[in-house]
N, C-alpha and C positions, 0 to 999 in steps of 0.2 A: 600527556597527563601523567603525573607522578605515580598514581596507583597502577598504571599499566607499563611501568618502565621495563619490566622483564618480558613483555609480550613481543613477539615478532609479528608486526602488523601485516595484514593482508596487503593493503596499500595499492590495489589495482582495481579495475572495474569489477563490480559486484553483480553477479547474475541473479535473476529471479529464481524462486524455488517453490516447490510444493507438488501437489497432486496434478499430474498431466491431464487428468480427466475432470478437473475441478469445474464446478458450476459457479463458484465464488472467486472473483479476482479482486485482490486488494492492491491499489496503486498508491504508493507513497511518493515522497519528494526526491530524496537522494540518500545515499548511505551517510550515517552519522560519523563524524570524524573519529570518535572513540568507540563506536558501536560496530556497524557493518564494515567500515573501513579497517577496523582492527580484526574482526572475527571472520570476515569473508562471507557473511550471510545476512541478508536484509533483516532489519528489526531484531538483531541478535546482539545482546551485550550492552543494551542501553535502556534508559528509562521509558522511552517511547515503546520499545519492544516489550518491556514488562507490562505496560498497559494493554498493548495489542494481544499478546499471547495469553494473558489471563482472561481476556474477553473471548478470544477464539476458543479456548478450552471450555469456558462456561457454556458456550453455545454449540459445542460439539464439533468444532472445526479443527481441533488439535488434540493430540494425545497427552499433552502436558501444559501446565499453566505458566511455565517460564522457559526462557531460552538464553543461555549465557555464552555458549560456544557453538561452533558449527558441527560438532560431533557429540552433542549432548543427548541424542536420541529423539529429538523433536520430530514428529511427523504431522504434516498437515493432512486433514481429511476433507476432501471435496473443496479444497481451498488452495490458491496459488498466490504468492506475494511477489510483487515487483515494485519498480519505482520509475519515475520520469527520467532521472539521471542515474548513471551507474557508478560515478566517482564522487567522493566527498568534495563539495565545492568550497573554495577558500572563503573564509568568514561566513560560512553557511548561507551564502547568497548565490543562487544559480544565475549564470549569464544566459542570454538568449542563445548564444552559440553552443553552449553546453547542452541545452535542451534540444536544439536541432541536431547536434551530433549524435545524441543518444536516441532520437526519435525512431530510427529504424529498428532498434532492439524492442521497443514497446510495440511497434506495429507488428513485428514478427511474432511476439507473444500473443497478440490478439489473433493473428492468423492461425497459429498452432493450437491454441487453447480453444478448441471447437465447441466445447460444452458449456462455456461461460454463459450464465444467465443474469448474474448480478455483478456489478462492479462497484466496490466501495472506494471512493476517491478521498484520500486523507489530505485535506487542505485544499484551498482554492486553486493553487497552482496545479496540483494533480488533477483536480476537477476540470480545469480549463484545458489541460493537455489531453485528457481522455476525450473531451468534446472535439478538440481540434483533430484528433486522429479520425474520428468518425465522420466529421464534416469534410476533411480532405479526401478521404477515399469514398465519399458519397454513400456510406453505408447507413445513413440515418436520413429519415424524411424531414427532420427538424429544419426549419427555415430560420428560426430565431434562436440565438444562443441562450439556454436557460441560465438563470441567476443562481449563484452559489448561496446556499442557505443550509445550515446544519440540519440534517435529517430529511432534507428534500429529496424526493425520488422522481426521476424523469425516465420515460421510455425512450431509449435511443433508436430502437427499431422494434420489430415484432417479437424479438426474442431476448433482447438485452436491456436491462434497467440499470441506471447509474444512481447511486445514493451518495449524497454529499455528506462529509463529516469533517468537523474540525480535526486537525492533526493532533495526535496525542503527545505533542512535544511538551517539554518541561515548561516552556513559556506559557502554553495554554492550560496545562493541568495545575501548575503551581498557582496561577492567578485565578483559577476557577472559571475561566472561559469555557473549558471542557471539564465536565464532572463525569464520574463513573455512570450515574443514571443516564446522562445525555449520550455517552458513548454506547452503553448497552442498548439504548433505544434504537440505535442504528442497526445493531445486530439482531434485535427482535424483528425488525422489518426484513432483514436478510433471511432469517430463519422462517418467517412466514412465507416468503417468496420461494424458499427452497426447502420444502418439507423433506424429512428423512425418508 
């Protein structure tokens, strides 16, 4: 993209980041080509990140309401951000092979982040992959796969709830499929489940 011609792109797998003791885990889709793929940090330097960080700040999960570089002083509070895939997919479309190749990273984050109580899945694909992880390792009593619906919350087990949200992509926010009140309603549910 012309406006980033002078950037040295990160251009390699992007790790998750945040508070290692987080009770909130946010799972996105993949690094944006000119966002995390450029900056080296999930939801940093793109429009989706602008939406997410403004909302996290409003609900007390971040020390600032924007994030443009990986050294801008952003700190997540009781929150960790990751994604289904670690590399920017060609044409912004993830292949099944890419999802499977990256699955061990997501599984390891679920294993390491022992205090997680709420997972916000940004988009149907992220929602499906969170469910797949829990179903594959038999850490949920669910027998039937829940249906993705914005704002819907499902108990994955006795300690973890997943909340579905439309992804704050430009495609969704520019068309009005996802509005700020809709997005904030998800985080009101999160905050109700995770009192300070």
